[in-house]
Legacy VTK file of the C-alpha trace (Angstrom):
# vtk DataFile Version 3.0
C-alpha trace
ASCII
DATASET POLYDATA
POINTS 566 float
0.020 0.002 0.034
2.934 2.345 -0.579
2.692 2.851 -4.383
2.146 6.341 -5.775
-1.458 7.319 -5.044
-3.948 6.721 -7.858
-7.699 6.932 -7.873
-9.261 6.085 -4.515
-5.826 6.156 -2.886
-5.683 9.948 -3.290
-6.274 12.290 -0.350
-6.963 9.679 2.259
-9.217 10.463 5.254
-6.881 11.038 8.223
-7.139 8.436 10.918
-3.478 8.558 11.803
-2.770 5.353 9.850
-2.606 5.679 6.017
-2.767 1.952 5.365
-5.862 1.651 7.534
-7.422 4.708 5.790
-7.045 3.039 2.385
-8.248 -0.327 3.711
-11.331 1.372 5.181
-12.011 3.397 2.044
-11.791 0.318 -0.190
-14.020 -1.698 2.050
-16.756 1.049 1.912
-16.250 1.508 -1.846
-16.786 -2.279 -2.208
-20.296 -1.834 -0.808
-21.095 0.014 -4.064
-20.276 -3.118 -6.014
-16.889 -2.205 -7.358
-14.410 -4.972 -8.052
-10.853 -4.791 -6.658
-9.597 -4.178 -10.230
-11.915 -1.217 -10.638
-10.839 0.235 -7.344
-7.251 0.141 -8.501
-7.970 2.267 -11.514
-7.388 6.019 -11.725
-10.578 7.991 -11.055
-12.215 10.656 -13.188
-14.532 12.774 -11.041
-17.664 14.181 -12.692
-19.037 17.396 -11.135
-22.724 16.703 -11.747
-25.330 19.503 -11.716
-28.568 17.821 -12.566
-31.426 19.329 -10.559
-35.188 19.484 -10.546
-34.769 23.228 -10.263
-32.711 23.470 -13.448
-34.645 22.778 -16.684
-31.565 23.425 -18.796
-29.930 20.283 -17.306
-32.789 17.821 -17.526
-30.993 15.733 -20.134
-27.928 15.306 -17.862
-28.717 11.698 -16.803
-28.337 10.585 -20.437
-25.204 12.742 -20.899
-23.727 11.290 -17.740
-24.046 7.756 -19.068
-22.250 8.840 -22.224
-19.462 10.467 -20.241
-19.058 7.301 -18.198
-18.810 5.223 -21.397
-15.969 7.412 -22.566
-14.083 7.160 -19.246
-14.508 3.409 -18.940
-13.448 2.728 -22.538
-10.317 4.738 -21.933
-9.359 2.724 -18.903
-10.386 4.833 -15.862
-13.235 4.654 -13.291
-15.890 7.449 -13.589
-17.328 8.695 -10.310
-19.962 11.423 -10.355
-20.545 13.760 -7.404
-23.210 16.419 -6.938
-22.584 20.128 -6.546
-24.852 23.118 -6.278
-26.807 23.666 -9.496
-27.938 27.129 -10.500
-31.145 27.192 -12.505
-31.344 30.844 -13.669
-35.047 31.509 -13.302
-35.578 29.460 -10.105
-33.305 31.472 -7.719
-34.091 34.436 -5.510
-32.965 37.168 -5.540
-30.667 36.218 -8.429
-28.400 33.361 -9.522
-25.352 35.614 -9.525
-25.536 35.771 -5.708
-24.877 31.991 -5.619
-22.316 31.731 -8.353
-19.468 32.193 -5.933
-21.032 29.629 -3.571
-21.135 27.153 -6.395
-17.560 27.871 -7.315
-16.539 27.191 -3.666
-18.496 23.915 -3.666
-16.830 22.842 -6.912
-13.287 23.781 -5.785
-13.600 22.184 -2.360
-15.131 18.923 -3.639
-12.392 18.620 -6.274
-9.806 19.132 -3.577
-11.374 16.924 -0.902
-12.370 13.811 -2.905
-10.101 11.265 -4.570
-9.830 11.944 -8.298
-7.059 12.203 -10.873
-8.935 14.596 -13.211
-12.401 16.063 -13.283
-15.161 16.730 -15.802
-17.310 19.787 -15.208
-20.859 19.242 -16.430
-22.606 22.616 -16.605
-24.664 24.762 -18.875
-27.161 27.199 -17.377
-25.904 30.768 -17.084
-23.902 30.864 -13.916
-22.933 27.145 -13.741
-20.151 27.283 -16.355
-18.429 30.310 -14.862
-18.801 28.909 -11.359
-17.254 25.646 -12.372
-14.373 27.270 -14.265
-13.697 29.542 -11.308
-13.552 26.545 -8.963
-11.461 24.523 -11.394
-8.886 27.236 -11.832
-8.572 27.609 -8.020
-8.312 23.839 -7.431
-5.946 23.432 -10.426
-6.475 19.692 -10.945
-6.532 18.612 -14.584
-10.073 19.558 -15.638
-12.272 19.625 -18.787
-15.706 21.085 -19.260
-18.852 19.647 -20.887
-21.663 22.043 -21.593
-25.376 21.277 -21.757
-25.928 22.643 -25.302
-28.750 24.972 -26.420
-32.420 24.167 -26.782
-34.000 23.722 -30.199
-36.607 26.314 -31.222
-40.335 26.084 -30.910
-43.045 27.312 -33.341
-45.832 29.825 -33.028
-48.087 31.001 -35.883
-45.468 30.024 -38.459
-42.443 31.624 -36.858
-39.661 30.180 -34.801
-39.523 30.919 -31.131
-36.533 30.686 -28.827
-36.123 31.508 -25.136
-35.568 34.083 -24.115
-35.196 36.872 -26.645
-38.601 36.073 -28.123
-40.142 35.904 -24.707
-39.091 39.546 -24.086
-40.382 40.551 -27.541
-43.778 39.087 -26.918
-43.940 40.434 -23.367
-43.210 43.923 -24.671
-46.018 43.578 -27.156
-48.297 42.301 -24.391
-47.485 45.306 -22.203
-48.236 47.540 -25.134
-51.650 45.985 -25.562
-50.806 44.340 -28.917
-50.926 40.733 -27.705
-53.977 39.271 -25.935
-54.029 37.322 -22.628
-54.798 34.144 -24.588
-51.917 34.564 -27.030
-49.331 35.331 -24.321
-50.463 32.188 -22.532
-50.002 30.179 -25.693
-46.604 31.669 -26.368
-45.564 30.861 -22.803
-45.907 27.143 -23.588
-43.915 27.392 -26.886
-40.833 29.351 -25.943
-38.844 26.507 -24.213
-39.826 23.127 -25.530
-36.651 20.967 -25.223
-33.844 20.359 -22.793
-30.893 22.737 -22.990
-29.941 26.331 -22.471
-31.535 29.354 -24.184
-31.794 28.980 -27.910
-30.189 32.361 -28.613
-26.762 33.922 -27.905
-27.655 34.575 -24.287
-25.350 34.167 -21.342
-25.298 30.372 -21.318
-24.405 30.072 -25.006
-21.869 32.939 -24.726
-20.167 31.227 -21.834
-20.121 27.919 -23.693
-18.400 29.663 -26.626
-16.023 31.412 -24.218
-15.147 28.093 -22.635
-14.207 26.761 -26.112
-12.245 29.968 -26.865
-10.368 29.574 -23.557
-9.564 25.979 -24.578
-11.346 24.395 -21.612
-13.774 22.165 -23.603
-13.342 19.983 -26.660
-13.231 21.799 -29.999
-16.580 22.042 -31.795
-18.634 21.198 -28.689
-19.931 24.604 -27.584
-22.888 24.887 -29.935
-24.136 21.347 -30.323
-27.838 21.338 -29.485
-28.767 19.621 -26.249
-31.005 17.005 -27.956
-28.620 16.265 -30.852
-26.879 12.878 -30.940
-23.634 14.709 -31.373
-24.116 16.039 -27.869
-23.877 12.469 -26.544
-20.864 11.769 -28.707
-19.197 14.905 -27.333
-19.959 13.638 -23.792
-18.281 10.339 -24.578
-15.282 12.028 -26.127
-15.004 14.340 -23.090
-14.857 11.293 -20.914
-11.935 9.857 -22.917
-10.212 13.269 -22.927
-10.484 13.436 -19.149
-8.595 10.112 -18.921
-5.867 11.499 -21.168
-5.448 14.458 -18.796
-4.529 12.133 -15.874
-0.889 12.680 -14.928
-0.495 15.465 -17.506
0.662 18.994 -16.814
-2.441 20.403 -18.604
-3.896 21.951 -15.466
-6.194 24.952 -15.735
-3.412 27.427 -14.933
-1.696 26.377 -18.161
-4.873 26.961 -20.186
-6.492 30.029 -18.590
-3.720 32.565 -19.335
-3.567 36.210 -20.348
-3.464 35.069 -23.981
-6.455 32.716 -23.805
-8.457 35.318 -21.844
-7.777 37.895 -24.585
-8.847 35.324 -27.211
-12.049 34.864 -25.243
-12.676 38.601 -25.269
-12.204 38.679 -29.064
-14.789 35.867 -29.351
-17.206 37.687 -27.029
-17.041 40.816 -29.168
-17.425 38.930 -32.461
-20.414 37.023 -31.130
-22.142 40.224 -29.918
-22.417 38.079 -26.802
-23.893 38.597 -23.367
-22.864 41.556 -21.190
-22.823 39.072 -18.257
-19.799 37.428 -19.856
-17.600 40.410 -19.024
-18.296 39.823 -15.309
-17.834 36.070 -15.558
-14.630 36.150 -17.651
-13.253 38.792 -15.273
-13.920 36.448 -12.330
-12.516 33.417 -14.072
-9.369 35.275 -15.066
-9.097 36.794 -11.626
-8.802 33.289 -10.073
-5.671 32.862 -12.213
-4.354 36.304 -11.198
-5.169 37.893 -14.574
-6.771 41.326 -14.750
-9.422 41.996 -17.334
-9.223 45.723 -18.192
-12.278 47.500 -19.613
-9.906 49.873 -21.410
-8.390 46.888 -23.112
-11.868 45.624 -23.909
-12.479 48.873 -25.799
-9.223 48.533 -27.655
-10.180 45.040 -28.762
-13.688 46.169 -29.649
-12.328 48.768 -32.015
-10.705 46.040 -34.102
-13.069 43.109 -33.685
-16.136 43.087 -35.922
-19.489 41.436 -35.096
-19.679 38.372 -37.279
-22.465 36.236 -35.848
-26.072 36.796 -36.857
-27.947 35.417 -33.844
-30.605 36.857 -31.618
-30.681 39.183 -29.761
-28.200 40.922 -32.115
-29.393 39.319 -35.316
-31.963 36.864 -36.575
-30.703 33.294 -36.057
-30.601 30.796 -33.265
-27.999 28.590 -31.745
-29.068 25.581 -33.836
-28.265 27.739 -36.903
-24.858 28.609 -35.521
-24.103 24.927 -35.011
-25.182 24.105 -38.562
-23.284 27.120 -39.931
-19.917 25.888 -38.675
-19.985 26.864 -35.047
-16.991 28.090 -33.080
-14.510 26.514 -35.430
-15.698 28.639 -38.347
-15.774 31.788 -36.156
-12.269 31.201 -34.737
-10.846 30.601 -38.177
-12.426 33.890 -39.327
-10.702 35.675 -36.458
-7.470 33.701 -36.777
-5.067 36.537 -37.380
-6.426 38.417 -34.353
-5.876 35.506 -31.953
-3.004 34.244 -29.856
-2.516 30.928 -31.674
0.050 29.673 -29.247
-2.456 29.552 -26.380
-2.718 25.971 -25.033
-5.928 24.003 -24.927
-7.141 21.148 -22.782
-6.269 18.538 -25.472
-2.582 19.525 -25.278
-2.707 21.226 -28.687
-2.321 24.919 -29.240
-5.259 26.904 -30.520
-3.370 27.241 -33.854
-3.039 23.501 -34.101
-6.755 23.104 -33.371
-7.652 25.474 -36.180
-5.199 23.929 -38.661
-6.585 20.431 -38.104
-8.754 18.928 -40.887
-12.334 20.120 -40.687
-15.542 20.285 -42.641
-15.246 23.430 -44.704
-18.848 24.595 -45.220
-19.750 27.878 -43.532
-23.189 29.438 -43.745
-22.450 33.072 -44.401
-25.930 34.181 -43.492
-25.055 33.211 -39.912
-21.252 33.600 -39.678
-20.158 36.523 -41.832
-16.791 36.997 -43.498
-14.371 39.440 -41.920
-14.520 41.457 -45.132
-18.367 41.711 -44.918
-19.056 41.973 -41.110
-22.496 42.549 -39.648
-20.979 45.486 -37.736
-17.460 46.842 -38.058
-16.779 47.029 -34.339
-17.360 44.678 -31.417
-20.715 44.111 -29.829
-19.763 45.567 -26.405
-18.312 48.855 -25.365
-17.186 50.110 -21.946
-18.150 53.606 -20.887
-16.446 55.854 -18.355
-17.172 59.173 -16.816
-18.197 60.804 -13.506
-21.302 58.600 -13.446
-19.198 55.408 -13.870
-15.680 56.104 -12.625
-14.751 52.374 -12.805
-16.765 51.707 -15.906
-20.066 50.612 -17.313
-21.085 48.299 -20.153
-23.290 48.885 -23.241
-24.183 46.182 -25.689
-24.179 48.426 -28.738
-24.843 45.583 -31.124
-28.312 45.142 -29.491
-29.044 48.849 -29.114
-30.523 51.653 -31.226
-27.605 53.651 -32.707
-29.872 56.715 -33.021
-29.618 57.005 -29.203
-25.829 56.694 -29.029
-25.175 60.444 -28.811
-27.835 61.789 -26.447
-28.350 64.232 -23.619
-31.547 63.780 -21.651
-33.399 64.280 -18.429
-33.072 61.616 -15.741
-36.106 59.892 -14.354
-34.852 58.060 -11.261
-36.149 54.906 -9.539
-34.454 54.415 -6.192
-34.859 50.631 -6.088
-36.554 47.729 -7.758
-39.467 48.148 -5.432
-39.842 51.779 -6.499
-39.572 50.778 -10.159
-42.345 48.164 -9.800
-44.513 50.602 -7.971
-44.282 53.539 -10.380
-43.168 52.448 -13.854
-46.676 51.894 -15.142
-48.379 54.697 -13.222
-50.185 56.827 -15.826
-49.194 59.911 -13.799
-45.419 59.143 -14.061
-43.665 62.222 -15.540
-41.701 60.680 -18.338
-41.344 60.892 -22.152
-39.447 58.953 -24.775
-36.521 61.324 -24.699
-35.933 60.962 -21.005
-33.309 58.603 -19.476
-34.515 56.006 -17.050
-32.152 55.469 -14.075
-32.374 52.533 -11.668
-30.335 52.709 -8.408
-29.535 50.231 -5.717
-29.535 47.091 -7.908
-25.791 46.406 -7.972
-23.680 43.778 -6.284
-23.667 45.526 -2.916
-27.417 45.980 -2.815
-29.771 43.541 -1.030
-30.888 42.427 -4.503
-27.381 41.294 -5.329
-27.204 42.624 -8.952
-30.137 40.878 -10.580
-30.906 40.926 -14.320
-33.133 43.995 -13.818
-31.224 46.395 -16.089
-33.725 45.711 -18.821
-36.054 48.282 -17.389
-39.551 47.897 -18.897
-40.677 50.754 -21.116
-43.449 52.575 -19.065
-46.736 51.148 -20.233
-48.096 54.478 -21.428
-45.023 54.973 -23.655
-45.149 51.330 -24.876
-48.796 51.792 -25.830
-47.781 54.879 -27.785
-45.292 52.826 -29.862
-42.029 53.545 -27.977
-39.784 50.462 -28.347
-36.495 51.691 -26.870
-35.087 54.431 -24.677
-31.865 54.890 -22.746
-31.831 53.016 -19.449
-29.010 53.172 -16.925
-28.381 51.017 -13.830
-25.855 49.177 -11.674
-27.755 45.951 -12.442
-27.167 43.296 -15.063
-29.440 42.197 -17.940
-30.039 38.845 -19.459
-27.815 38.007 -22.434
-31.050 37.398 -24.324
-32.192 41.078 -23.867
-31.819 44.045 -26.217
-32.123 47.791 -26.089
-29.981 50.903 -25.389
-29.144 49.901 -21.874
-26.122 51.012 -19.827
-25.279 48.329 -17.215
-22.833 47.428 -14.485
-22.291 51.115 -13.425
-19.360 50.890 -11.047
-19.015 51.721 -8.172
-22.640 50.774 -7.553
-25.121 53.002 -5.706
-25.236 50.792 -2.627
-21.498 51.140 -2.092
-21.658 54.984 -2.363
-21.106 55.295 -6.067
-22.226 58.416 -7.883
-25.127 56.610 -9.492
-26.893 56.897 -6.115
-26.563 60.694 -6.260
-28.637 61.145 -9.405
-31.975 62.959 -8.944
-34.946 63.157 -11.262
-34.468 66.189 -13.476
-30.719 65.964 -13.696
-29.157 65.887 -17.164
-27.149 62.887 -18.316
-25.007 62.763 -21.447
-24.242 59.509 -23.265
-21.621 59.395 -25.970
-20.836 55.952 -27.356
-18.385 57.511 -29.813
-16.354 58.957 -26.968
-17.124 56.040 -24.636
-18.478 58.465 -21.997
-21.434 58.594 -19.588
-21.592 61.878 -17.669
-23.854 63.293 -15.039
-24.152 66.981 -15.849
-24.193 68.184 -12.175
-21.256 70.206 -10.740
-18.897 68.670 -8.181
-20.056 70.999 -5.371
-23.665 69.818 -5.657
-22.609 66.172 -5.812
-20.528 66.577 -2.647
-23.531 68.186 -0.958
-25.731 65.242 -1.962
-23.151 62.747 -0.834
-22.909 64.385 2.599
-26.656 64.143 3.001
-26.906 60.552 1.726
-28.458 57.922 3.930
-26.235 55.376 5.632
-25.919 52.003 4.036
-28.530 49.331 4.841
-27.799 47.047 7.794
-25.704 44.046 6.756
-27.111 40.513 7.148
-26.252 38.934 10.508
-25.594 35.291 9.552
-25.126 32.648 6.993
-24.136 32.960 3.333
-25.836 36.321 3.039
-23.389 37.659 5.655
-20.418 36.138 3.853
-21.678 37.642 0.546
-22.097 41.089 2.046
-18.610 41.037 3.595
-16.674 39.788 0.610
-18.419 40.821 -2.581
-16.353 42.837 -5.041
-17.508 45.208 -7.748
-18.347 44.424 -11.365
-14.913 45.596 -12.379
-13.494 42.608 -10.407
-16.027 40.143 -11.658
-18.251 40.245 -8.507
-16.058 37.592 -7.007
-15.361 37.271 -3.260
-12.220 39.052 -2.127
-10.880 36.077 -0.201
-11.209 33.660 -3.140
-8.784 35.532 -5.411
-5.079 34.780 -5.288
-2.777 37.120 -3.354
LINES 1 567
566 0 1 2 3 4 5 6 7 8 9 10 11 12 13 14 15 16 17 18 19 20 21 22 23 24 25 26 27 28 29 30 31 32 33 34 35 36 37 38 39 40 41 42 43 44 45 46 47 48 49 50 51 52 53 54 55 56 57 58 59 60 61 62 63 64 65 66 67 68 69 70 71 72 73 74 75 76 77 78 79 80 81 82 83 84 85 86 87 88 89 90 91 92 93 94 95 96 97 98 99 100 101 102 103 104 105 106 107 108 109 110 111 112 113 114 115 116 117 118 119 120 121 122 123 124 125 126 127 128 129 130 131 132 133 134 135 136 137 138 139 140 141 142 143 144 145 146 147 148 149 150 151 152 153 154 155 156 157 158 159 160 161 162 163 164 165 166 167 168 169 170 171 172 173 174 175 176 177 178 179 180 181 182 183 184 185 186 187 188 189 190 191 192 193 194 195 196 197 198 199 200 201 202 203 204 205 206 207 208 209 210 211 212 213 214 215 216 217 218 219 220 221 222 223 224 225 226 227 228 229 230 231 232 233 234 235 236 237 238 239 240 241 242 243 244 245 246 247 248 249 250 251 252 253 254 255 256 257 258 259 260 261 262 263 264 265 266 267 268 269 270 271 272 273 274 275 276 277 278 279 280 281 282 283 284 285 286 287 288 289 290 291 292 293 294 295 296 297 298 299 300 301 302 303 304 305 306 307 308 309 310 311 312 313 314 315 316 317 318 319 320 321 322 323 324 325 326 327 328 329 330 331 332 333 334 335 336 337 338 339 340 341 342 343 344 345 346 347 348 349 350 351 352 353 354 355 356 357 358 359 360 361 362 363 364 365 366 367 368 369 370 371 372 373 374 375 376 377 378 379 380 381 382 383 384 385 386 387 388 389 390 391 392 393 394 395 396 397 398 399 400 401 402 403 404 405 406 407 408 409 410 411 412 413 414 415 416 417 418 419 420 421 422 423 424 425 426 427 428 429 430 431 432 433 434 435 436 437 438 439 440 441 442 443 444 445 446 447 448 449 450 451 452 453 454 455 456 457 458 459 460 461 462 463 464 465 466 467 468 469 470 471 472 473 474 475 476 477 478 479 480 481 482 483 484 485 486 487 488 489 490 491 492 493 494 495 496 497 498 499 500 501 502 503 504 505 506 507 508 509 510 511 512 513 514 515 516 517 518 519 520 521 522 523 524 525 526 527 528 529 530 531 532 533 534 535 536 537 538 539 540 541 542 543 544 545 546 547 548 549 550 551 552 553 554 555 556 557 558 559 560 561 562 563 564 565
């Protein structure tokens, strides 16, 4: 019992006698029906996130069997273990609050349990970043396997996909253009299969970013959840995890400054989710890599939008998969990428892209660089006295006619205030005003929900207004659209200048100059700051207390301070 630890011999429970610890562990493992030969094999851990509160993952039992096939065929023992699962729409106040908790669960279970490599099965919005954060911190050989997107549904002859189309129909319903009966019918047709949202929302964006980082197998980000290729990808991932055993391909060799910059390029070319900026910042931060919003702007200036998917374009993830997927997009961006970045297979990104591949690319979905959908990247960071540490605008999903605007602020002090007043017929607001939501950032009790997609006031929606400038310290779903300034940092609850805005103030937005300015003089702002109310009382116990003590701003990925490396 003195050989180099493999499989169940790793990380023995401490009873003061190593040989007894291994003897006891094997005896208990035998109760699960393993043979002695199986117990001697190396172990591939499988971080498993199936949950009745996560519709995106309902096909995971079948995927798990395919993963196990791949592991067994390659000569190792697959052992799944549960971790927290974050179903986006089933969590209160928001899934982001629990992303860091899931990352801790993932990290600690990888560390504490005996495994030689680990497969990260995730998909729904916050699960993939949480798993990558945990894997980077644990630094055991790891590979991801994403859920894959839903297929679209049908309604009155048109395709429907959660959740861009759900927002479109809801806006029409609020405007009185869709009946109660039709909205009820649409509700049952938006999400009809297993998998993540059918558009380029946060889940699909993070899947593509995982492939750009090199943390999942090439060509696997966009495979639909219900496609047979998804099961083949699961089997191949199992085999790849076995190949990682004993290798030096740990996450710190893969998540590097170069691969993070590659991922930013991909995010911009996709016109991907604004949430991805926060998540990629957090993942990179676990590796000691800073993501600079100034650098994001530099990359955005030279990275065109090439992918025609909702909410930026017209297509769905199933179209992206059929059009050539991430391989086609990466080859289109090839001269902009760091091709020497390593990937989880042991190949460089350049070697991946030079490998033989099916050459068809549907140019209605993935445009040529010479004929981009938009000449600059989908996201832009804004700075100014309203956002000293930055804010984010998804310009590819916004109305360019509003990009150079000065308007009157109409302020909502909280989500409760917004809900109470936004549809009041007496609300003093017009289409040229700028809606401002305060106290919805990471330091607020609401923990930065996807509330930045402020609803157009009902009286304006009924009059035909489809977009107006909205500013907040909140996030918005990657499936949403509109001229919406998000992630204003510092947030209002931490004393940021957003909390000093008053109805009637003038705000100036300039996307060209990348500026967001509150046109109030410094003396008046200092006066308001001096009179500001003290911060709300912090939670007294539990995870809420830990969250309140340790949460960082959006500019640091909303990670916990104590989880980042020194």
